Every structure is written in C-alpha cells, then in structure tokens.
C-alpha positions as CSV (number, residue, x, y, z in Angstrom):
1,M,0.0,0.0,0.0
2,N,1.4,3.4,-0.9
3,R,1.5,6.2,1.6
4,R,-1.3,8.3,0.1
5,A,-3.6,5.3,0.0
6,A,-2.8,4.7,3.7
7,W,-3.9,8.1,5.0
8,P,-7.6,7.2,5.4
9,L,-6.6,4.3,7.6
10,L,-4.2,6.5,9.6
11,L,-6.8,9.2,10.2
12,A,-9.2,6.5,11.3
13,A,-6.7,5.4,13.9
14,L,-6.6,8.9,15.4
15,P,-10.0,9.3,17.2
16,G,-10.7,12.6,18.8
17,L,-7.9,14.5,17.1
18,A,-8.9,18.2,16.6
19,V,-8.2,19.0,13.0
20,A,-7.4,22.7,12.9
21,T,-7.8,25.0,9.9
22,V,-4.6,25.2,7.8
23,T,-3.1,28.6,7.8
24,P,-2.6,29.8,4.2
25,R,0.9,29.6,2.9
26,V,2.6,33.0,2.5
27,A,3.5,34.4,-0.8
28,F,6.9,34.1,-2.5
29,T,7.1,30.3,-2.7
30,G,8.6,28.8,-5.8
31,S,10.3,25.8,-7.3
32,G,13.7,26.4,-5.7
33,D,15.3,26.7,-9.1
34,P,18.1,29.3,-9.0
35,Q,16.5,31.0,-12.0
36,A,13.3,31.5,-10.0
37,L,12.9,34.8,-8.1
38,L,11.5,35.7,-4.7
39,Q,10.1,39.0,-6.1
40,P,10.1,40.6,-9.5
41,L,13.3,42.6,-10.3
42,D,14.0,45.5,-12.5
43,A,16.6,45.3,-15.2
44,D,19.5,46.4,-12.9
45,G,18.3,44.0,-10.1
46,R,18.1,41.1,-12.6
47,R,21.6,41.8,-13.8
48,R,22.9,41.9,-10.3
49,Q,21.1,38.7,-9.4
50,Q,22.4,36.9,-12.5
51,R,26.0,38.1,-11.7
52,G,25.5,36.7,-8.2
53,L,24.3,33.4,-9.5
54,A,27.3,33.1,-11.7
55,L,29.7,33.9,-8.9
56,F,27.8,31.5,-6.5
57,N,28.4,28.7,-9.0
58,T,32.0,29.5,-10.1
59,D,35.1,27.9,-8.6
60,H,37.6,30.4,-7.4
61,V,41.2,30.0,-8.4
62,V,44.7,30.7,-7.1
63,A,45.8,34.4,-6.8
64,G,47.5,35.6,-9.9
65,T,45.8,33.2,-12.3
66,A,45.8,35.0,-15.7
67,G,42.4,36.5,-16.7
68,A,40.8,35.6,-13.4
69,A,40.9,38.8,-11.5
70,A,37.3,38.6,-10.4
71,I,37.5,35.0,-9.1
72,D,41.1,34.6,-7.9
73,G,42.4,34.5,-4.3
74,L,41.3,31.0,-3.3
75,G,42.8,29.9,0.0
76,P,45.6,29.7,1.1
77,V,43.6,27.1,3.2
78,Y,40.1,26.3,2.3
79,N,37.4,23.6,2.2
80,A,35.6,24.4,-1.0
81,A,36.3,26.4,-4.1
82,S,32.7,27.7,-4.7
83,C,29.5,28.4,-2.8
84,D,27.6,25.9,-4.9
85,A,29.9,23.1,-3.8
86,C,28.2,23.1,-0.4
87,H,24.9,24.9,-1.2
88,N,23.9,23.3,-4.5
89,S,21.2,25.4,-6.1
90,G,20.7,27.0,-2.7
91,H,19.7,23.8,-0.9
92,R,21.0,22.2,2.2
93,A,24.2,20.1,1.9
94,R,24.3,16.4,1.7
95,G,25.4,15.0,5.1
96,P,27.5,11.9,5.9
97,I,26.1,8.6,4.7
98,A,28.7,6.2,6.0
99,D,31.9,6.0,8.1
100,G,35.0,7.7,6.8
101,P,36.3,11.1,5.8
102,L,33.9,14.0,6.3
103,P,32.0,15.1,3.1
104,L,33.1,18.4,1.7
105,A,30.1,20.4,3.2
106,L,30.5,19.1,6.7
107,V,33.2,21.3,8.3
108,I,34.8,21.2,11.7
109,Q,34.7,24.6,13.5
110,L,37.3,24.9,16.3
111,G,36.4,26.4,19.6
112,V,39.8,27.2,21.3
113,P,39.8,27.8,25.0
114,A,40.1,31.5,26.1
115,G,43.7,32.5,26.6
116,S,45.0,30.0,24.2
117,T,46.8,30.9,21.0
118,P,44.9,29.1,18.2
119,P,47.4,27.4,15.8
120,F,44.7,27.3,13.1
121,G,41.8,29.6,12.2
122,A,38.1,29.2,13.1
123,V,37.6,26.2,10.8
124,L,39.7,23.1,10.2
125,N,40.4,23.5,6.5
126,A,40.9,20.2,4.7
127,Q,42.5,21.7,1.6
128,A,45.5,24.0,0.9
129,L,47.3,25.6,-2.0
130,P,50.7,24.2,-3.1
131,G,53.4,25.1,-0.6
132,V,50.9,25.8,2.3
133,P,50.8,23.1,4.9
134,L,47.4,21.3,5.2
135,E,45.7,22.0,8.5
136,G,44.4,18.5,8.7
137,R,41.4,16.2,8.0
138,A,38.7,14.7,10.1
139,S,36.8,11.5,9.9
140,L,33.8,10.0,11.6
141,R,32.3,6.6,12.5
142,F,28.8,5.9,13.5
143,Q,27.7,3.9,16.6
144,L,24.2,2.6,16.5
145,R,21.8,3.3,19.4
146,S,18.6,1.3,19.7
147,G,15.5,1.7,21.8
148,R,11.7,1.2,21.8
149,Y,8.7,3.4,21.9
150,P,6.2,2.9,24.7
151,D,4.1,0.8,22.3
152,G,7.1,-1.5,21.7
153,Q,8.0,-0.4,18.2
154,P,11.8,-0.3,17.8
155,W,13.9,2.7,16.8
156,Q,17.6,3.2,15.9
157,L,19.8,6.3,15.9
158,R,23.3,6.9,14.4
159,Q,25.7,8.4,17.0
160,P,28.6,10.1,15.2
161,R,32.1,10.0,16.7
162,Y,34.6,12.5,15.2
163,R,38.3,12.1,15.0
164,L,41.0,14.5,13.9
165,A,44.2,13.3,12.3
166,A,46.7,12.6,15.1
167,E,49.2,15.3,14.0
168,T,46.4,17.8,13.8
169,A,45.1,16.9,17.3
170,R,48.6,17.3,18.8
171,R,48.8,20.9,17.6
172,L,45.6,21.9,19.2
173,P,45.0,22.8,22.9
174,K,43.6,19.9,24.8
175,R,40.3,21.6,25.5
176,T,39.6,22.6,21.9
177,V,36.0,22.1,21.1
178,I,35.1,20.2,17.9
179,R,32.0,21.7,16.3
180,P,30.9,19.7,13.2
181,R,28.5,21.8,11.1
182,I,26.7,21.0,7.9
183,A,26.0,23.7,5.3
184,P,22.4,24.8,5.7
185,P,20.1,26.0,2.8
186,V,20.4,29.6,1.7
187,F,16.9,30.2,0.2
188,G,14.5,32.4,2.0
189,M,17.3,34.4,3.6
190,A,15.6,37.7,2.7
191,L,12.5,36.6,4.5
192,L,14.4,35.6,7.6
193,E,16.4,38.8,7.5
194,A,13.1,40.7,7.6
195,V,12.2,39.2,11.0
196,P,12.8,41.9,13.7
197,L,15.9,41.0,15.6
198,T,15.2,40.0,19.2
199,A,18.3,37.9,19.9
200,P,22.1,38.3,19.1
201,G,21.5,36.9,15.6
202,R,19.3,35.0,13.1
203,F,21.8,33.0,11.1
204,G,24.2,30.2,11.7
205,W,23.6,27.0,13.8
206,Q,23.9,29.1,17.0
207,A,21.9,32.1,15.7
208,A,24.9,34.2,16.4
209,V,25.1,36.2,13.2
210,P,22.6,39.1,12.7
211,T,22.8,39.7,8.9
212,L,23.1,37.8,5.7
213,A,26.0,40.0,4.7
214,E,28.0,39.0,7.8
215,Q,27.0,35.3,7.4
216,T,28.2,35.3,3.7
217,A,31.4,37.1,4.5
218,I,32.2,34.5,7.2
219,A,31.6,31.6,4.8
220,Y,33.8,33.2,2.1
221,A,36.6,33.7,4.6
222,H,36.4,30.5,6.5
223,E,35.4,28.0,3.8
224,M,37.1,29.4,0.7
225,G,39.8,31.7,2.0
226,I,38.3,34.6,0.1
227,T,38.4,38.0,1.8
228,S,35.7,40.7,1.6
229,R,35.0,44.1,3.0
230,L,33.5,42.5,6.2
231,R,36.2,39.9,6.5
232,P,39.5,41.4,5.2
233,A,41.7,38.5,6.5
234,D,42.1,34.9,5.6
235,D,41.4,32.2,8.2
236,C,45.0,31.6,9.1
237,G,46.1,30.7,12.6
238,A,49.0,31.9,14.7
239,A,51.2,29.0,13.6
240,E,50.5,29.3,9.9
241,R,53.2,31.6,8.6
242,R,53.0,30.4,5.0
243,C,49.3,30.8,5.1
244,R,49.6,34.4,6.2
245,D,52.4,35.2,3.7
246,A,50.7,33.7,0.7
247,P,49.9,36.0,-2.2
248,N,46.3,37.4,-2.2
249,G,43.9,38.2,-5.0
250,G,43.4,41.8,-4.1
251,E,42.3,43.7,-1.0
252,P,39.6,42.5,-0.7
253,E,39.7,39.5,-3.0
254,L,35.9,39.7,-3.5
255,A,35.1,43.1,-4.9
256,D,32.3,45.0,-3.2
257,A,30.1,44.9,-6.3
258,D,30.5,41.1,-6.6
259,F,29.9,40.7,-2.9
260,D,26.7,42.6,-3.2
261,A,25.7,40.5,-6.2
262,V,26.1,37.3,-4.3
263,L,23.9,38.8,-1.6
264,A,21.3,39.8,-4.2
265,F,21.3,36.3,-5.6
266,Q,20.6,34.8,-2.1
267,R,18.0,37.4,-1.3
268,A,16.2,36.5,-4.5
269,L,16.0,32.8,-3.9
270,P,12.5,31.7,-3.2
271,V,11.5,29.0,-0.7
272,P,10.8,25.7,-2.4
273,A,7.1,24.7,-2.6
274,E,5.6,22.5,0.0
275,A,4.2,19.0,-0.7
276,P,1.0,19.0,1.3
277,L,-0.6,15.7,2.3
278,A,-3.8,14.7,0.6
279,G,-7.2,15.6,2.0
280,D,-7.7,15.8,5.7
281,A,-4.3,14.4,6.4
282,E,-2.6,17.8,5.9
283,A,-4.7,19.5,8.6
284,A,-4.4,16.4,10.9
285,G,-0.6,16.4,10.6
286,R,-0.4,20.0,11.4
287,A,-2.7,19.5,14.4
288,L,-0.5,16.7,15.7
289,F,2.6,18.9,15.2
290,I,1.0,21.6,17.4
291,A,-0.5,19.2,20.0
292,T,2.9,17.5,20.7
293,G,4.5,20.8,21.4
294,C,6.8,20.9,18.3
295,S,5.4,24.3,17.4
296,G,6.7,25.7,20.6
297,C,10.0,26.3,19.0
298,H,9.2,25.5,15.3
299,R,6.7,28.4,15.3
300,E,4.4,28.6,12.4
301,Q,4.3,32.3,12.0
302,L,6.9,35.0,12.3
303,A,6.3,38.7,11.8
304,V,8.4,40.5,9.1
305,T,8.9,44.1,8.2
306,G,10.0,46.0,5.1
307,I,8.6,43.7,2.5
308,D,5.6,45.1,0.6
309,G,2.5,43.1,0.9
310,L,3.9,40.7,3.5
311,D,3.4,40.8,7.3
312,T,4.2,37.2,8.3
313,I,6.1,34.2,7.0
314,T,5.7,30.5,7.7
315,A,9.2,29.2,8.3
316,W,8.5,26.9,11.2
317,T,11.2,28.4,13.5
318,D,11.5,31.0,16.3
319,L,15.1,31.8,15.1
320,R,16.2,31.4,18.7
321,S,18.8,29.1,20.2
322,H,17.9,26.3,22.6
323,D,19.7,23.7,24.8
324,L,18.8,20.4,23.1
325,G,20.5,18.2,25.7
326,P,23.8,16.5,26.2
327,A,23.5,14.0,23.3
328,L,23.6,16.8,20.7
329,A,26.2,18.8,22.5
330,D,29.7,19.4,21.0
331,R,32.7,17.7,22.6
332,D,36.3,18.7,23.2
333,L,39.3,16.7,22.1
334,A,39.1,14.6,25.2
335,G,35.5,13.7,24.5
336,R,34.0,15.9,27.2
337,R,30.6,17.4,26.4
338,Q,30.4,21.1,26.2
339,P,27.3,23.3,26.8
340,T,25.8,23.9,23.3
341,R,22.7,25.8,22.1
342,F,21.3,25.4,18.6
343,R,19.1,27.7,16.6
344,T,15.7,26.2,15.8
345,A,16.2,25.1,12.2
346,P,13.5,26.4,9.8
347,L,11.5,23.4,8.4
348,W,10.6,25.0,5.1
349,G,12.3,23.3,2.1
350,L,12.2,19.8,3.6
351,A,10.0,18.5,0.8
352,A,12.5,19.7,-1.8
353,A,15.4,18.3,0.2
354,R,13.8,14.9,0.4
355,A,13.2,14.9,-3.4
356,K,16.7,16.0,-4.1
357,A,18.9,13.7,-2.0
358,P,18.8,11.5,1.1
359,L,17.3,13.5,4.0
360,L,20.1,14.0,6.5
361,L,19.2,16.4,9.2
362,L,20.4,18.3,12.3
363,H,23.6,20.4,12.7
364,D,25.9,17.6,11.5
365,G,23.6,15.5,9.3
366,R,23.5,12.6,11.7
367,A,19.7,12.1,11.5
368,A,18.8,10.0,8.5
369,S,15.1,10.7,8.8
370,V,12.7,13.1,10.4
371,E,12.0,10.4,13.0
372,E,15.7,10.3,14.0
373,A,15.9,14.1,14.2
374,I,12.9,14.1,16.6
375,L,14.3,11.4,18.7
376,W,17.6,13.3,19.2
377,H,15.8,16.2,20.7
378,D,16.3,16.5,24.5
379,G,16.8,19.3,27.0
380,E,14.3,22.1,26.3
381,A,12.7,19.9,23.6
382,R,12.3,16.8,25.8
383,P,8.6,17.3,26.5
384,A,7.8,17.5,22.8
385,R,9.9,14.4,22.0
386,Q,8.2,12.5,24.8
387,A,4.8,13.5,23.5
388,F,5.8,12.3,20.1
389,E,7.0,9.0,21.5
390,R,3.6,8.5,23.3
391,Q,1.6,8.7,20.1
392,T,0.4,5.6,18.3
393,A,2.5,4.3,15.5
394,A,-0.1,5.7,13.0
395,A,0.0,9.1,14.6
396,R,3.9,9.2,14.5
397,T,3.8,8.2,10.9
398,L,1.4,10.9,10.0
399,L,3.4,13.5,11.9
400,M,6.6,12.6,10.3
401,A,5.1,12.6,6.8
402,W,3.6,16.1,7.5
403,V,7.0,17.4,8.5
404,E,8.6,15.9,5.4
405,G,6.2,17.9,3.3
406,R,7.2,21.3,4.5
C-alpha cells in the first residue's frame, strides 16, 4: 500500500484529534530553481542577481591566475572552491552517509579555550594551496543506538564520533571544542532577515550572526579563504606563517560589487514549494505537530517588516537558540561534552530536500530521517519528544510525513 492510500486508515486510527484549519501559505514560494525569483526585479536588479548566480556557481582560483581577476584569491587554506559546492542550487548540503572522511560540506569549527593561541583559524580546513601546509582532516564513524517506543515499536539512531588526524590533534590545545557543522540552505534568507531581531542573531547554527552579509562574509573567509569588506583577513592561525604570507587576489579579494551581487542572488532565492498531504491528512498532521508541542520552537508564523504586501512568513522556526540536551552537545578533544545551544532550524524546504537527496538532518547530518531528528531532541525539547513517543504508530507516521512535506 502506498502512503497516500494509507492516509484514510491512519486518520481513522486517530480518534478525537482536533483538525485545525490550515493557515494559508505565505506568498513568495517557488520551485527552488536558482532561476526563480522571490520577487520581480527591474533590469538592474536582474543583472545583479544573475551576476551573483554566476559567482555563486563559479570555482575560485589561485591568486595571480591569468584572466581571473574577479575570481582569484582562493585559499591559502580552504574547504571548498565555490559556494555551490556546499549549497547546491541554494539547498542544504548532503550529510555523511557512512563512516569515513567527512564530506566536503561538513566542516569542523574549532572552539579554542580562552587565553590559548589558536594554531589554526576558526575552521579546520581540509585543503590548501601548493606550498601551504594542510591543517588536517577529520573523519567519523557511527555507533548505533537502539530503543523502543512505549508501544514496543523499535527505533535506531546513528551516533557520530569524530576524530581529527593525530598530527592535527597534537597541535591543538587539549580543551579545543570540535564543532561539526553541515552547510544549511540559503533560500528564503531575505525573509528571515526581515524578521525583527530580538536575539544576538538570526543566522548560523547558533543564531549568532545578525545579517546575511555577515554570514556570507564568514563563509567566504572560513570556507574558501576569500576576503571581503566585512572579513578582510584569511582564516590563518598563529602558527600558519606560510598561510599568512601567501599572495592574495586583491584587497579585498571579492570586490564590493561582486559581494553585493552574491547577496542579491541569495535574497532573490524563493523558498521551495511544500508538498502537502492529501485531503484531511494535511490538517491532521499540522494539528499533531502543534499538539505534541513541536510548534513551541518551530513556530508557524513570524512577523516580518520591510517587504511590501507581506506581514508574516511560515518558516516553522522561532530563530532562537535552545539547549537540546547532552546527546547533541559538542565535545572537546578529550570527548567531554560542552554546553551547546542550537538555533531552531526552519523546516521550510524539507520536501524539496527529500526529493533532491537523502534527507540527512540536524547540525551535522547525523539524522537519516525526520524520525531520527525528533528522537535526538532533548533538553528544552524533551517534553515535545516524549509527547511524540507516546503517540500511536499511526500518529507518529502521520506527523513525520507532514514534517517531510514542509
């Protein structure tokens, strides 16, 4: 039996569920195709957006490459040569599928203890230009965790364990915190940026970055070694003399007009369309999402300002950071858990992500399904997870399918 045919049976298994009226989807949803636009643009705006699209997709090259003045300056240490390498067509990155070296778009951020001199920059870069020492690589292996719901149905989770190359680990302070982070989607950024700021930031896995411009500049500097007006220095550490002395591609390497074009491209990217469930299942799934408490953090509506004709968006996030418990917390090199708070990830775009590639969720892609992502929630999210666990198997299936359709 296919899933659509099963919905009448699932709904029949949910007696007494209050089916709420579905809130209309906000405007500015599209296919997710980079050629689609969030809003109509005039001729100048369209040219800027197209320039940004080209730059987003183009591999940067080594400083001094003939005829490449606009795209030179890669490195000296870096993880990727283009934005699209990690955010293909603006979507979330593919996470780790199996044990082994980390995929390109899963980077290791380094939290060095206060008072220590960091030998590397903010990110452990896995690639380097010729003549510049490699900072090091990381790998992971999964351990399986098993359990059962109250109704006896089994579940299984993948617990990742990260390891740095031995030489790399020896060069870092013992209390360095390892922060694995997967590249998130970049569509809908203009909508999130229009939400009034009530916390330190809106962007990044910790909601620490207030603006799209700052977030983009950090990514260019840390992931590609490309400087901009907001990040005029490469991500070189104190011990990386050859990194600091390497030739650059200009000051800054990404010209202001090109930086603005990349911002324009991201701001023009629409949110991919949802894939609603058939018939009453859509409203029933939404009602379950609210009844279990998931919407306490994954809020349906956020107010926005500064966009003509739009007062609210449906991103399913509060854009705030929360303690999700010790199991999701980062660890230091000795394996000790560190207090970690995560921004509530917007759920919009999950339907497109599921159609595009295996759905690997959470900050490091450990969750191979919506079910696994929910079961990893703890700390402030524990009541909602426990409410999900107490549902019947039919209700859990409906709730997960509804989330997958956002």
